[in-house]
Chimera marker file (.cmm) of the C-alpha trace (Angstrom):
<marker_set name="trace">
<marker id="1" x="0.000" y="0.000" z="0.000" r="1" g="1" b="0" radius="0.5"/>
<marker id="2" x="1.625" y="3.225" z="-1.134" r="1" g="1" b="0" radius="0.5"/>
<marker id="3" x="1.398" y="6.420" z="0.866" r="1" g="1" b="0" radius="0.5"/>
<marker id="4" x="-0.064" y="9.347" z="-1.023" r="1" g="1" b="0" radius="0.5"/>
<marker id="5" x="0.673" y="12.932" z="-0.148" r="1" g="1" b="0" radius="0.5"/>
<marker id="6" x="-2.493" y="14.766" z="0.768" r="1" g="1" b="0" radius="0.5"/>
<marker id="7" x="-3.117" y="18.409" z="1.484" r="1" g="1" b="0" radius="0.5"/>
<marker id="8" x="-6.401" y="17.980" z="3.347" r="1" g="1" b="0" radius="0.5"/>
<marker id="9" x="-5.309" y="19.985" z="6.380" r="1" g="1" b="0" radius="0.5"/>
<marker id="10" x="-3.083" y="22.628" z="4.844" r="1" g="1" b="0" radius="0.5"/>
<marker id="11" x="-5.610" y="25.341" z="5.750" r="1" g="1" b="0" radius="0.5"/>
<marker id="12" x="-5.511" y="24.590" z="9.496" r="1" g="1" b="0" radius="0.5"/>
<marker id="13" x="-2.111" y="23.030" z="10.120" r="1" g="1" b="0" radius="0.5"/>
<marker id="14" x="-0.404" y="26.316" z="11.062" r="1" g="1" b="0" radius="0.5"/>
<marker id="15" x="-3.234" y="27.761" z="13.137" r="1" g="1" b="0" radius="0.5"/>
<marker id="16" x="-2.559" y="28.437" z="16.835" r="1" g="1" b="0" radius="0.5"/>
<marker id="17" x="-3.793" y="25.880" z="19.363" r="1" g="1" b="0" radius="0.5"/>
<marker id="18" x="-7.244" y="26.709" z="20.741" r="1" g="1" b="0" radius="0.5"/>
<marker id="19" x="-7.435" y="27.650" z="24.426" r="1" g="1" b="0" radius="0.5"/>
<marker id="20" x="-10.890" y="27.765" z="25.971" r="1" g="1" b="0" radius="0.5"/>
<marker id="21" x="-11.938" y="30.876" z="27.853" r="1" g="1" b="0" radius="0.5"/>
<marker id="22" x="-14.738" y="29.011" z="29.598" r="1" g="1" b="0" radius="0.5"/>
<marker id="23" x="-12.969" y="25.844" z="30.786" r="1" g="1" b="0" radius="0.5"/>
<marker id="24" x="-9.623" y="26.167" z="32.569" r="1" g="1" b="0" radius="0.5"/>
<marker id="25" x="-6.876" y="23.806" z="31.454" r="1" g="1" b="0" radius="0.5"/>
<marker id="26" x="-6.628" y="20.622" z="33.517" r="1" g="1" b="0" radius="0.5"/>
<marker id="27" x="-3.514" y="19.879" z="35.505" r="1" g="1" b="0" radius="0.5"/>
<marker id="28" x="-1.383" y="16.935" z="34.415" r="1" g="1" b="0" radius="0.5"/>
<marker id="29" x="-2.480" y="15.077" z="37.535" r="1" g="1" b="0" radius="0.5"/>
<marker id="30" x="-6.179" y="15.509" z="36.692" r="1" g="1" b="0" radius="0.5"/>
<marker id="31" x="-5.619" y="14.443" z="33.075" r="1" g="1" b="0" radius="0.5"/>
<marker id="32" x="-3.646" y="11.391" z="34.170" r="1" g="1" b="0" radius="0.5"/>
<marker id="33" x="-6.430" y="10.403" z="36.571" r="1" g="1" b="0" radius="0.5"/>
<marker id="34" x="-8.861" y="10.158" z="33.639" r="1" g="1" b="0" radius="0.5"/>
<marker id="35" x="-6.752" y="7.463" z="32.018" r="1" g="1" b="0" radius="0.5"/>
<marker id="36" x="-5.757" y="5.448" z="35.080" r="1" g="1" b="0" radius="0.5"/>
<marker id="37" x="-7.002" y="1.884" z="35.247" r="1" g="1" b="0" radius="0.5"/>
<marker id="38" x="-9.870" y="1.266" z="37.616" r="1" g="1" b="0" radius="0.5"/>
<marker id="39" x="-11.326" y="-1.785" z="39.301" r="1" g="1" b="0" radius="0.5"/>
<marker id="40" x="-14.460" y="-2.376" z="37.243" r="1" g="1" b="0" radius="0.5"/>
<marker id="41" x="-15.058" y="-5.691" z="38.970" r="1" g="1" b="0" radius="0.5"/>
<marker id="42" x="-14.432" y="-4.914" z="42.618" r="1" g="1" b="0" radius="0.5"/>
<marker id="43" x="-13.804" y="-8.111" z="44.546" r="1" g="1" b="0" radius="0.5"/>
<marker id="44" x="-13.384" y="-10.282" z="41.430" r="1" g="1" b="0" radius="0.5"/>
<marker id="45" x="-9.806" y="-11.250" z="42.284" r="1" g="1" b="0" radius="0.5"/>
<marker id="46" x="-10.898" y="-12.285" z="45.764" r="1" g="1" b="0" radius="0.5"/>
<marker id="47" x="-13.624" y="-14.530" z="44.305" r="1" g="1" b="0" radius="0.5"/>
<marker id="48" x="-11.149" y="-16.154" z="41.910" r="1" g="1" b="0" radius="0.5"/>
<marker id="49" x="-8.638" y="-16.730" z="44.719" r="1" g="1" b="0" radius="0.5"/>
<marker id="50" x="-11.360" y="-18.279" z="46.890" r="1" g="1" b="0" radius="0.5"/>
<marker id="51" x="-12.457" y="-20.561" z="44.037" r="1" g="1" b="0" radius="0.5"/>
<marker id="52" x="-8.848" y="-21.693" z="43.567" r="1" g="1" b="0" radius="0.5"/>
<marker id="53" x="-8.500" y="-22.396" z="47.290" r="1" g="1" b="0" radius="0.5"/>
<marker id="54" x="-11.777" y="-24.348" z="47.287" r="1" g="1" b="0" radius="0.5"/>
<marker id="55" x="-10.633" y="-26.406" z="44.294" r="1" g="1" b="0" radius="0.5"/>
<marker id="56" x="-7.288" y="-27.166" z="45.927" r="1" g="1" b="0" radius="0.5"/>
<marker id="57" x="-9.045" y="-28.180" z="49.139" r="1" g="1" b="0" radius="0.5"/>
<marker id="58" x="-11.398" y="-30.466" z="47.198" r="1" g="1" b="0" radius="0.5"/>
<marker id="59" x="-8.428" y="-32.133" z="45.478" r="1" g="1" b="0" radius="0.5"/>
<marker id="60" x="-6.681" y="-32.567" z="48.813" r="1" g="1" b="0" radius="0.5"/>
<marker id="61" x="-9.814" y="-34.126" z="50.347" r="1" g="1" b="0" radius="0.5"/>
<marker id="62" x="-10.186" y="-36.477" z="47.386" r="1" g="1" b="0" radius="0.5"/>
<marker id="63" x="-6.529" y="-37.481" z="47.657" r="1" g="1" b="0" radius="0.5"/>
<marker id="64" x="-6.913" y="-38.114" z="51.381" r="1" g="1" b="0" radius="0.5"/>
<marker id="65" x="-9.890" y="-40.409" z="50.800" r="1" g="1" b="0" radius="0.5"/>
<marker id="66" x="-8.135" y="-42.236" z="47.996" r="1" g="1" b="0" radius="0.5"/>
<marker id="67" x="-10.428" y="-41.131" z="45.190" r="1" g="1" b="0" radius="0.5"/>
<marker id="68" x="-8.871" y="-42.309" z="41.928" r="1" g="1" b="0" radius="0.5"/>
<marker id="69" x="-11.618" y="-41.650" z="39.373" r="1" g="1" b="0" radius="0.5"/>
<marker id="70" x="-10.882" y="-37.911" z="39.301" r="1" g="1" b="0" radius="0.5"/>
<marker id="71" x="-14.541" y="-36.935" z="39.331" r="1" g="1" b="0" radius="0.5"/>
<marker id="72" x="-15.493" y="-39.031" z="36.315" r="1" g="1" b="0" radius="0.5"/>
<link id1="1" id2="2" r="1" g="1" b="0" radius="0.2"/>
<link id1="2" id2="3" r="1" g="1" b="0" radius="0.2"/>
<link id1="3" id2="4" r="1" g="1" b="0" radius="0.2"/>
<link id1="4" id2="5" r="1" g="1" b="0" radius="0.2"/>
<link id1="5" id2="6" r="1" g="1" b="0" radius="0.2"/>
<link id1="6" id2="7" r="1" g="1" b="0" radius="0.2"/>
<link id1="7" id2="8" r="1" g="1" b="0" radius="0.2"/>
<link id1="8" id2="9" r="1" g="1" b="0" radius="0.2"/>
<link id1="9" id2="10" r="1" g="1" b="0" radius="0.2"/>
<link id1="10" id2="11" r="1" g="1" b="0" radius="0.2"/>
<link id1="11" id2="12" r="1" g="1" b="0" radius="0.2"/>
<link id1="12" id2="13" r="1" g="1" b="0" radius="0.2"/>
<link id1="13" id2="14" r="1" g="1" b="0" radius="0.2"/>
<link id1="14" id2="15" r="1" g="1" b="0" radius="0.2"/>
<link id1="15" id2="16" r="1" g="1" b="0" radius="0.2"/>
<link id1="16" id2="17" r="1" g="1" b="0" radius="0.2"/>
<link id1="17" id2="18" r="1" g="1" b="0" radius="0.2"/>
<link id1="18" id2="19" r="1" g="1" b="0" radius="0.2"/>
<link id1="19" id2="20" r="1" g="1" b="0" radius="0.2"/>
<link id1="20" id2="21" r="1" g="1" b="0" radius="0.2"/>
<link id1="21" id2="22" r="1" g="1" b="0" radius="0.2"/>
<link id1="22" id2="23" r="1" g="1" b="0" radius="0.2"/>
<link id1="23" id2="24" r="1" g="1" b="0" radius="0.2"/>
<link id1="24" id2="25" r="1" g="1" b="0" radius="0.2"/>
<link id1="25" id2="26" r="1" g="1" b="0" radius="0.2"/>
<link id1="26" id2="27" r="1" g="1" b="0" radius="0.2"/>
<link id1="27" id2="28" r="1" g="1" b="0" radius="0.2"/>
<link id1="28" id2="29" r="1" g="1" b="0" radius="0.2"/>
<link id1="29" id2="30" r="1" g="1" b="0" radius="0.2"/>
<link id1="30" id2="31" r="1" g="1" b="0" radius="0.2"/>
<link id1="31" id2="32" r="1" g="1" b="0" radius="0.2"/>
<link id1="32" id2="33" r="1" g="1" b="0" radius="0.2"/>
<link id1="33" id2="34" r="1" g="1" b="0" radius="0.2"/>
<link id1="34" id2="35" r="1" g="1" b="0" radius="0.2"/>
<link id1="35" id2="36" r="1" g="1" b="0" radius="0.2"/>
<link id1="36" id2="37" r="1" g="1" b="0" radius="0.2"/>
<link id1="37" id2="38" r="1" g="1" b="0" radius="0.2"/>
<link id1="38" id2="39" r="1" g="1" b="0" radius="0.2"/>
<link id1="39" id2="40" r="1" g="1" b="0" radius="0.2"/>
<link id1="40" id2="41" r="1" g="1" b="0" radius="0.2"/>
<link id1="41" id2="42" r="1" g="1" b="0" radius="0.2"/>
<link id1="42" id2="43" r="1" g="1" b="0" radius="0.2"/>
<link id1="43" id2="44" r="1" g="1" b="0" radius="0.2"/>
<link id1="44" id2="45" r="1" g="1" b="0" radius="0.2"/>
<link id1="45" id2="46" r="1" g="1" b="0" radius="0.2"/>
<link id1="46" id2="47" r="1" g="1" b="0" radius="0.2"/>
<link id1="47" id2="48" r="1" g="1" b="0" radius="0.2"/>
<link id1="48" id2="49" r="1" g="1" b="0" radius="0.2"/>
<link id1="49" id2="50" r="1" g="1" b="0" radius="0.2"/>
<link id1="50" id2="51" r="1" g="1" b="0" radius="0.2"/>
<link id1="51" id2="52" r="1" g="1" b="0" radius="0.2"/>
<link id1="52" id2="53" r="1" g="1" b="0" radius="0.2"/>
<link id1="53" id2="54" r="1" g="1" b="0" radius="0.2"/>
<link id1="54" id2="55" r="1" g="1" b="0" radius="0.2"/>
<link id1="55" id2="56" r="1" g="1" b="0" radius="0.2"/>
<link id1="56" id2="57" r="1" g="1" b="0" radius="0.2"/>
<link id1="57" id2="58" r="1" g="1" b="0" radius="0.2"/>
<link id1="58" id2="59" r="1" g="1" b="0" radius="0.2"/>
<link id1="59" id2="60" r="1" g="1" b="0" radius="0.2"/>
<link id1="60" id2="61" r="1" g="1" b="0" radius="0.2"/>
<link id1="61" id2="62" r="1" g="1" b="0" radius="0.2"/>
<link id1="62" id2="63" r="1" g="1" b="0" radius="0.2"/>
<link id1="63" id2="64" r="1" g="1" b="0" radius="0.2"/>
<link id1="64" id2="65" r="1" g="1" b="0" radius="0.2"/>
<link id1="65" id2="66" r="1" g="1" b="0" radius="0.2"/>
<link id1="66" id2="67" r="1" g="1" b="0" radius="0.2"/>
<link id1="67" id2="68" r="1" g="1" b="0" radius="0.2"/>
<link id1="68" id2="69" r="1" g="1" b="0" radius="0.2"/>
<link id1="69" id2="70" r="1" g="1" b="0" radius="0.2"/>
<link id1="70" id2="71" r="1" g="1" b="0" radius="0.2"/>
<link id1="71" id2="72" r="1" g="1" b="0" radius="0.2"/>
</marker_set>
């Protein structure tokens, strides 16, 4: 795929950057906070850890009893 030179934005490319009079510029800290990851599923990791612990405990109980059919 060849790149083609375009002049679509020649009319605006050298214009000064717009600065709003109504909305003050955000600090870097505030801007960074908008893009920080967040915990959408609060407590999900805890549930997964508990499920893993329960599974390990079930395997240990089955081993202690001498279960050899592996749940089949």
